[in-house]
SEDREN-750738 format. One record per residue: residue in one letter; x, y, z of N, C-alpha, C, O, CB in turn. Coordinates in steps of 0.001 Angstrom, whole numbers, padded with zeros to 6 digits, always signed. Glycine has a CB too. Layout:
// residues N
AXYZXYZXYZXYZXYZ ...
//
This chain:
// residues 89
M+000856-001156+000099+000013+000034-000091+000787+001226-000016+001582+001307+000920-001067+000114+000883 Q+000705+002150-000814+001396+003297-001072+000875+004482-000144-000251+004434+000351+001271+003604-002546 S+001671+005456+000053+001268+006502+000932+000189+007434+000442-000506+008151+001162+002398+007260+001258 E+000136+007339-000847-001012+008280-001536-002292+007579-001275-003304+008246-001059-000833+008505-003240 Q-002326+006213-001280-003635+005526-001024-004091+005779+000451-005234+006074+000798-003504+003943-001301 V-002948+005605+001298-003463+005750+002894-003957+007222+003062-004869+007434+003861-002133+005446+004108 L-003409+008244+002357-003743+009662+002471-005168+009786+002013-005992+010408+002684-002776+010584+001629 D-005493+009143+000771-006779+009202+000112-007867+008564+001075-008967+009089+001247-006709+008442-001298 I-007481+007432+001664-008456+006690+002535-008699+007675+003785-009827+007870+004238-007837+005150+003019 T-007751+008167+004204-007730+009107+005531-008564+010335+005297-009395+010772+006093-006191+009620+005938 R-008265+010838+004152-009073+012071+003691-010418+011866+003515-011207+012734+003890-008624+012603+002461 L-010856+010705+002929-012318+010366+002655-012845+010112+004040-013938+010621+004290-012548+009045+001637 A-012190+009332+005088-012771+009079+006235-012897+010345+007160-013802+010381+007994-012050+008022+006834 L-012101+011274+007044-012180+012579+007780-013312+013331+007195-014129+013857+007950-010846+013426+007689 K-013436+013433+005798-014598+014066+005167-015900+013609+005719-016803+014373+006060-014590+013820+003721 T-015940+012215+005790-017199+011473+006100-017477+011803+007590-018643+012018+007921-017059+009829+005833 V-016559+011854+008439-016777+012182+009915-017355+013429+010075-018364+013591+010761-015547+012171+010714 V-016724+014418+009425-017286+015840+009455-018550+015993+008904-019324+016733+009512-016462+016767+008772 L-019008+015342+007669-020271+015583+007301-021284+014777+008242-022411+015221+008462-020400+015246+005846 L-020870+013680+008737-021897+012999+009705-022072+013919+011095-023193+014036+011591-021315+011382+010123 S-021133+014438+011579-021251+015207+012854-021735+016617+012663-022211+017200+013638-019922+015256+013562 A-021658+017237+011468-022101+018589+011268-023475+018846+011587-023659+019883+012224-021892+018976+009967 P-024454+018181+011312-025861+018530+011666-026175+018650+013081-026854+019554+013568-026754+017566+011137 M-025568+017558+013795-025948+017611+015299-025019+018590+016092-025371+019048+017179-025832+016123+015971 L-023863+018885+015528-023044+020022+016114-023624+021341+015781-023641+022240+016622-021592+019995+015614 V-024058+021482+014692-024908+022879+014228-026157+023147+015154-026396+024221+015706-025540+022732+012580 F-026937+021965+015236-028145+022153+016196-027862+022413+017592-028548+023166+018283-028992+020976+016201 G-026764+021734+018031-026381+021945+019548-025732+023378+019632-025990+024010+020656-025258+020735+020123 L-025001+023914+018780-024407+025176+018755-025552+026207+018835-025563+027058+019724-023525+025346+017498 V-026491+026122+017918-027552+027156+017847-028346+027183+019157-028604+028218+019771-028518+026886+016635 V-028700+025979+019519-029561+025923+020819-028672+026426+021964-029163+027154+022827-030113+024371+021161 G-027436+026079+022002-026593+026377+023119-026384+027960+023199-026294+028517+024294-025211+025594+022969 V-026318+028601+022093-026138+030010+022032-027397+030743+022419-027397+031792+023062-025699+030410+020678 L-028554+030068+021947-029787+030827+022355-030081+030626+023838-030722+031477+024454-031033+030372+021511 M-029617+029494+024436-029862+029257+025882-028859+030101+026632-029225+030574+027708-029729+027714+026279 N-027718+030332+026222-026762+031199+026790-027217+032661+026875-026979+033359+027861-025533+031099+026021 V-027920+033113+025735-028513+034500+025773-029606+034489+026659-029759+035484+027367-028975+035011+024429 F-030479+033448+026762-031640+033493+027651-030979+033650+029138-031326+034526+029930-032615+032086+027475 Q-030016+032710+029386-029512+032792+030745-028908+034070+031100-029093+034572+032209-028557+031773+030979 A-028132+034659+030122-027625+036156+030497-028702+037205+030644-028528+038143+031421-026653+036719+029381 V-029820+037085+029923-030691+038072+030070-031443+037824+031261-031797+038832+031873-031486+038225+028951 T-031809+036570+031788-032504+036359+032901-031664+036151+034196-032190+035986+035296-033329+035283+032646 Q-030373+036170+033992-029485+035853+035118-029688+034538+035709-029491+034408+036917-029624+036821+036157 I-030024+033640+035065-030226+032263+035605-028866+031463+035416-028282+031436+034333-031479+031507+034829 T-028429+030840+036510-027154+030079+036201-027180+028499+036385-026255+027825+036837-026049+030633+037112 E-028380+028050+035963-028535+026655+036056-027936+025855+034974-028264+026128+033819-029870+026360+036136 N-027093+024893+035203-026285+024147+034222-027311+023275+033406-027175+023267+032183-025127+023224+034964 T-028293+022565+033956-029159+021668+033265-029993+022457+032335-030510+021940+031345-030003+020865+034209 L-030137+023762+032655-031083+024610+031721-030473+024702+030307-031216+024791+029329-031301+026154+032307 S-029210+024681+030194-028540+024663+028901-028264+023328+028311-028160+023173+027094-027310+025354+029003 F-028132+022270+029258-027728+020956+028829-028900+020144+028249-028708+019378+027305-027105+020220+029987 V-030087+020302+028796-031188+019412+028367-031708+019849+027026-031963+018987+026185-032337+019400+029398 P-031888+021162+026756-032262+021645+025497-031304+021278+024269-031739+020948+023166-032378+023088+025636 K-029911+021379+024602-028930+020996+023756-029048+019552+023374-028904+019198+022204-027683+021283+024333 L-029315+018693+024371-029313+017299+024135-030569+016912+023387-030550+015998+022562-029189+016543+025426 A-031668+017609+023673-032912+017338+022842-032914+017774+021436-033504+017155+020551-034051+017968+023447 A-032100+019079+021213-031850+019515+019807-031080+018566+019090-031472+018251+017967-031165+020801+019730 M-029889+017980+019627-029134+016962+018931-029774+015744+018661-029458+015100+017660-028024+016664+019596 T-030714+015319+019508-031476+014170+019436-032467+014335+018032-032645+013464+017180-032320+014010+020892 V-033031+015661+018055-033857+015876+016993-033220+015833+015695-033761+015348+014701-034480+017041+017151 A-031933+016403+015717-031167+016494+014497-030680+015046+014077-030565+014742+012889-029944+017487+014703 L-030429+014258+015007-030159+012813+014771-031252+012199+014053-031072+011574+013008-029934+012060+016042 V-032460+012375+014630-033704+011695+013954-033932+012290+012593-034303+011537+011693-035063+011884+014828 I-033752+013528+012361-034030+014262+011012-033116+013814+010010-033472+013503+008874-033902+015804+011106 F-031878+013778+010446-030839+013623+009435-030342+012124+009295-029480+011876+008453-029647+014555+009798 S-030824+011186+010040-030390+009863+010058-030582+009052+008865-029785+008130+008693-030968+009250+011066 P-031537+009247+007986-031570+008676+006541-030356+009108+005817-029649+008261+005270-032850+009155+005717 W-030051+010419+005772-028959+010957+005065-027690+010517+005441-026784+010283+004642-028961+012264+005138 M-027605+010382+006872-026289+009931+007471-026128+008489+007019-025008+008183+006610-026250+010051+009118 M-027030+007600+007029-026888+006236+006635-026409+006150+005223-025477+005406+004918-028168+005501+006802 D-027124+007010+004234-026602+007020+002905-025086+007408+002772-024371+006839+001947-027426+007950+002114 V-024636+008348+003568-023356+008761+003529-022291+007557+004034-021231+007281+003473-023299+010047+004387 I-022811+006946+005171-021989+005832+005601-021926+004648+004603-020890+004033+004351-022501+005345+006911 I-023167+004385+004050-023108+003389+002906-022143+003630+001841-021285+002817+001497-024376+003299+002262 D-022321+004789+001333-021497+005276+000120-019852+005095+000602-018995+004608-000136-021926+007045-000277 F-019622+005546+001870-018189+005441+002267-017706+003942+002323-016634+003526+001883-017980+006128+003685 T-018696+003204+002947-018114+001815+003076-018127+001099+001686-017324+000190+001476-018954+000944+004155 T-019010+001486+000748-019003+000834-000443-017768+001334-001223-017231+000566-002021-020309+001048-001169 Q-017299+002557-001040-016042+003048-001910-014886+002204-001214-014135+001558-001944-015724+004879-001832 V-014714+002182+000136-013656+001507+000709-013527+000030+000210-012452-000489-000094-013813+001572+002164 F-014872-000653+000156-014752-002139-000132-014486-002255-001644-013976-003292-002069-016118-002980+000299 E-014811-001219-002505-014647-001304-003929-013051-001047-004210-012476-001495-005201-015644-000193-004690 N-012468-000318-003268-011087+000080-003425-010181-000923-002898-008987-000647-003016-010822+001355-002781 I-010503-002117-002298-009769-003009-001608-008821-003786-002679-007652-004012-002367-010733-003934-000797 P-009303-004172-003878-008364-004788-004768-007240-003871-005247-006134-004358-005480-009087-005314-005920 N-007458-002644-005396-006483-001496-005778-005464-001442-004646-004263-001341-004898-007249-000002-005955 I-005911-001506-003456-005131-001188-002345-004223-002326-001977-003128-002049-001489-005983-000811-001228 V-004581-003624-002167-003945-004778-001925-002674-004910-002982-001591-005377-002628-005000-005933-002023 R-002893-004531-004064-001664-004628-005151-000510-003981-004805+000461-004002-005562-001980-004054-006484 
//
C-alpha cells in the first residue's frame, strides 16, 4: 500500500466524519447560543437549563438527518470495499 492511497482513505474518512457530525453540532451550537443568551438576560445560572435543550436538539437532528447519514455511511463503506483490490496490489 502506497502513502497516496493511505492519505486518500484518511482524507475520505475525515470528510465523512465531518459530514456526519455537522448537523448535530450545528443544532447543538444554535440551541446552546440561544440558551446562553436567555440565561444572560434572565441571570439564571442553572447548568441543566442549557444541557437538556442541547441534548434534545441534537437528538432531533439525529432523527431528522439519520436517513441521509446512513446514505453517507453506506457510500463510504462501498467506496472502501470497492477499492480493496487496488489497495492490496
